[in-house]
Every structure is written in C-alpha cells, then in structure tokens.
N, C-alpha and C positions, 0 to 999 in steps of 0.2 A: 839778592837785595840785602841791605844792611839796616837793622832796626835800632842801632845805637849810634848816636852822633860821634862819640869818642872812638868808634871803630872804623870810621870812614877814613880812608887813606887820602889825605888832602895836603897839598903843598903848603908849606909854612909861610911863604912870602907871596904876595900878589904879583901878577905879571907886570903891572904898571903901578906907579905910585899915585895916590889920590891927589887930585887937584881941585881947588875951589873955582867956581865960576859965578861971580856975584851977579853978572847980567842974567845968566840963566835962572838963578834963584829968584830974581825979581820977576822974570817972565813966567815962571812955573805956574801952571793952573792950580796947583795945590798950595801955592804960597811958600813952598820950601822944596829944596832938592832932596831926592831920595838918597839913601846910603850908597846905592850902586852908582848914582850919577857922578860921584866924585872920581870914579875910575873910568868914566866914559868921556870926560872932558878932553878935548874941545869939539867932539863930533856932534854937532847940533841935532841932526836927524836921529841919532842914536839916543841922545838925551831925551828928546821928545818921545821917541818910541818906547823907551824904558819907562817913562812916566805913565804912558798909556797901558803898559803891562800891569802897573800897580793899581790903577783905579778900576772901579766897577763899570763895565760897559755891557754886562750880560744880565739884564733885569729879570729874565725868565728863569734864571737859575738862582735858588736861594743862596744867601751869603755863606751859610755854613757848608752847604754842598759844594759851592765853589772853592772854599778853603780846603775841604777834604779831597777834592780833585787835585788841587795843588799838592797836598800831602802825599797822596799815593804816587803821583808822577815824580816828585822830588825824591821820595823814598826809593822808588824803583831805580832812579838814576843815580842814587847816592850823591846827590848834590848837597854838600855840607852846609853851604850858605842858605839856600832856599829851604831845605828840610828843617833846619833849626829855626828859621824865621817863622815858618808856618806852624810848627809845634808851639812856639811861644804865642802866636796869634790865637790859636785854639784855646790855650790856657787862659788868656785874657778874656776870651769869650765864654769861659765857664767850664771848659773840658778839663777834667782831672788828669794827672799823669797816668793813673791806672786805666782810665777810659781810653786815652790816646794809645797806650800800649796794646789794649785789646783790639782797637781799630787797626793798628799796624799789623798785628799778627794774624787776624782772622776776618776782619771786616764784619764780625758777627757781634752785634750789640743792639739792644732795644732802642738805642738812639737812632738807628738807621732803619728806614723802610725798605721794602723789596725794590722799590723804584730807585732809592738812593744806591743800594748795592749794585743794581744793574748799571747805573750811571758810572760808578767808580770802576767797575770791571771794564766797561767800555773805554773809559778814559785811559786806563792802563794799556789797553790794546792799541789805542791811537798813539800813545807815546812810544811804545815798543816798536810797532809796525814791523814785527818779525814773527809771523807774517802780518801783512797789512789787514786791518779789519775788513770784513766783507759785507755784502748786501744783507746777508742773514743776521749779522750783528746789528745792523740798523733796524731790521724788522723786529728783532727781540726788544729793542728799546721802545719801538712804537707799540709793541704788544703789551708792555707794562704801563702805557699811558703817556709817553712823552710825545709832544707835538714836534713838527718839523723844525720850528724855530728854536725850541728847547734843545733839540739834538744838535742843531748848528752851533748853539752857544756852548754846549758841553764840549763839542769838538774844538771850538775856538779856545776854550780854557785849557784843554789838554795840550793843544798844539802850542799855545803861547807859553805855557809852563815848561814844555820841552825846550822851547826857544830860550826862556829865561834861565833854565838850568844850564844850558850850554854857555850862555854868556857868563854866568857866575863861575862855572867850572873852568872854562878856558882862561878866565882872568884870575882864577884861584882867590876869589874874594874871601876876606875874613868873615867871622860870624857877624850877623846883622845885629845892630844895637838893640833891636827888639828883645833879644835874648837877655841882655843886661837889665832891661826894664822889668822883665818877668822875674828875674832872679833877685832883684833888689828888695830888701825887707820892707823899706818904707813904701815902695810902690805897691807891695802886696797889701799893706794896710789900707791903701786907697783904692784897692781893686774894684769895689762896687762902682766907684765913680769912673775909674779908668775904663771899666767894661762898658759902661753906658756911653761914654765919649767915643770909645773905639768902635762900638757897634754903629753909632750914628755916622762915624766917619766912613766905615767900609760899606755902609748901606747906601750911601749917596751914589746915584747913577749919573755918570757923565755923558753928555751928548756931544759927539765929535763930528763937525761938518765933514762931508765927503769932499776930498780934494778933486778938482776938475782936471781932466786930461791925462789921467794915469794910463800908461800903455805898456807897463812891464808885466812880469809873471804874476799870477795870482788873481787875474781878473775873473775867472770862473768861480773861485772861492768867494770873492767879494760879492758876486751876484747871488750866490747861495746864502750869504749873510744879510741880504737886504731885508730891512724891517727890524734889524737889531742895531743898537749903537755900536756894537763891535765892528760893524761894517766900516763905519767912518774911522774908527780907531786903527784897524788893520790897514785900511787904504792910506791913511796918513803916514803910518810907518813905512809902508812899501814905497809910496811916492817920494818920501824924503830920501830913502835909500837909493832909489832909482835915479833921482835927479842930483844927487851929490856929485861934486866934481873931484873928490879925493881919489876916486878910481873911475875908470871908464865904464860906460854901459856895456861894452864888450866883456870886460872882466866880470861884471855883475851877471850877465847872461850866462857866461861860462860856469860860474859858481852854481847858479840855480839849476842849470842843466845837469851838471855832474852830481849834485846832491839828489836831485829828483830821480836820476837814473839809478843811483845807488839804493834808493828807497822804492824802486819800481813804481814811481808815481808818473803814470803816462800823461796825465793832464798838465802837471807843472813842467814836465820835460817838453811837451809839445809847445807850451807857451814860451819857454826859454829858447827852444829851437827856432821859433818864429823870430824872436829878437836877434838871434845869431844870423839868421838869413838876412835880416836888415843890416847886419854888419858885414855882409859879403860872403858868408859861409854857405857852401852848398850842402845839400842833404847828405851826400856821400862823405863829405868832410866831417859833418856833425856825427854821423854814425861811427866813423873811425875814431873820432875823439872819445865818444862815450864808451866804445867797446874796449879801446886799448889805452885810454888816457894819453894819447900821443897824437901829435899833428905837427907838420912842418910850419903851420901858421902860428903856433904858440911861441911866444918869446920866453926866455928863461924865467922871468918874473911870473908870467901867467902859469907856466908849468908848475912852479913852486906853489902858487896859490891853489891850484886845482888838486895837487897831491895832498895838501893840507885839508882842503874841503872834503875830499873823498873820505879821509880817515875820521871825520867827525860824525859820519852817518850812524855808527854804532857806538854805544856809550860805555866806555871804560874810564872811570873818573881820573885816576892817576896817569893813565896813558895819555888822555886828552891834554892834561896839563903839561906833560913832558913834550908833546907835539907842539903845543903853543909856545913853550919856551924856546924850542929849536926854531920854530917858524919866525919868532919875533926878532931874531938876531939881524941887526943891520937895518931894520925898518923904522921909519919915523912913527912916532906915537899915533898920530891921527890916521895914517894909512893902516897901521896894524889894527887899531880899534875898528875902523870901518870894515875891514875884511872879516874880523871876528863877528861883528854884527851881521854882516851879509850871510855868513855861514850859518849863524844861529837862526836867522829868519828863513833861510832856505830850508833848513831842517824842520822848522815849525810849519812852514807852508806846505811842504810835501806830505806831512802827516795830516794836515787839515783837509786834504782833498777827498777824504772819505765822504764829506758832506755833499760832494757833487753827485753821489749816487742817488740822491733824493730829488734831483732837479729834472 
C-alpha cells in the first residue's frame, strides 16, 4: 500500500473527457453535480448511483469513522483520486497532516478507540477479500460492542468505497477539487467556518426510497441492510443498473456472475446464476462459463466484457487503468461507462455479502 499521493502510479489523462449535464445538475438532490459526475455523463443511473455514494446513508456509523473507513480502503487500493479527497476532507474536519500520517502508518492514535480500530481493520478485510472475511471476523466486531445494523453499515461503507475506488481508478480521474480547497491559503484562513459548514453538510442523513420490483443480484444483501437508509440507496443504484437499456440484462448477469465467482462470493454468484437461467442458460453452461470463462453461447462482445470484468477483481492501480484503456477502444462512451459502472458495483456487492452471515 502507498502512503504518499505523489508516489501512486496514476495515468495522467482520464479515460473519458468531462461533460456537463445541466439537466442532471438541476435534478441532483444535493443541488449540484459531484466532481466525478462530469465523467459519468450521460449514463443517468450511474450519475444517480455516484451521488448516493457521496451522501450519508449510514447514520449508525459516526461521520469521522465513515471517513476513516474510506481512507483505509482508498489507501489500500492506492486510488489517487479518492485517497486525496478523503485526506483533504479529514483536514477540513480538523485532522492535522501529522495525525493523518500516524493513522496511515499504524492506526495507533488516541483519536481512535478500540472499537474504531476494530472497524477499520474489518473494513480493510472487506475491501481486500483475499481471503474473504469470515464469521469469526463478524464475531470480533460484535464482541467489541457493534450491533448488527452498525456492522451492516460498516460493510456497506467498505464495499461502496471499493466500488468508488474502481470507478475512479478505471476512469483515471484527476485529483478532486477538494484538494485545491484545502491547499488554498485564503480557504485556510476561513477554515473554522469551512469546517462548520462542511461538518453540517456531511452529517446530514439522506433517506432514499426503496425502488419496487427489483429482481437482479444483491437481493440478499439488501435484505440484510433493511432498517438502514443504505438499503434504499444501494437498491436504487442496483435497480437503475439492472433496468438500463444500454446493455442487456444477460450481459449484466454475466458480469455479476464472473466477478462473484472470482471473489468466491457464493451468494452473489447464485443470484447471478438465477438471472442467467432466466436468460436460457443451463446449470452446466453456467458452470463451464465460470470455470473456463468460455462458452459457445458468448458472442465476441460478451467475451470481451467478461475478460475485462474478471481482471478487475484484484486491485493493481496502473494495470487496471491500462486494461480500461485497451477495453475502451471502439466502444461508445455510454456503453463503456455502463460496463465500468457494472463492474465496479459487482465488485462492491460481492464484498458486501459478508453481512449475510448475520442473517
């Protein structure tokens, strides 16, 4: 893992050019588009899903602990964009550079309780999933006082951060403007006011209605999140992805199946296999596909997509960016972005399935 932003090997140019979408900015629940949104236009479900990644839907997890979960996952994945943004966010919230350094290197500081440290170590295991967290890891969290809903929200934060890291890395996004805000001398003079406004902003909990009729992968995880606003947020993202017409539901099911298999996520693999059976695949054909990544039923585009999806399971920053560049050749922007979004969410979802062990 890399502890210095300037040492992260990061592509100099983003995969796609930024585009504004005035209609989306008017519709945005936050009243403005996020920095990442400019690179996700015009895929509406992905714009909405990314916005939900940015807002607070985990009220049982303190704001600072949520930010620290984002820090350790982004640091572990060497995601230049997300790592830099979260460091800047912590500084605006009152953390000094020296304290952030100490957190990065040892997670040993009097700012952290034993519960906090346990949550951060667990979040790191969720993100890595090599090996996957176990029942004993969940029991350790319960032993230090976390409730079932708190654990589910910690898992959600780690899984969605892993998802966001992949989005930012595959798109090779430049540094977030938040870094410039933190570095600007005039902003530093106003920091007490900025800090107050920022804390109020990130503390606001969003309530997201649950979309009716979702039948794609992730239903078990959504059931485990019931009682948290994160349930509606994740369901909205997954429903938008599943119902998009840019790619077929067959392609979506194939992506979720291959990524789940690569992460040894039996629950997500079973749900994706169920969707494939609805598309006419037999159990024998699904088994062959997942074992050999080969099938006479795959067309050349599907095979290309699945080879790309499989390679995103393990995180090597610069290699992922090169894979994305190779994969992007000849694809329309909206199709490319949808597939990158699907791959990112498939990776996040398969990591979140550890919360099913408590159901």
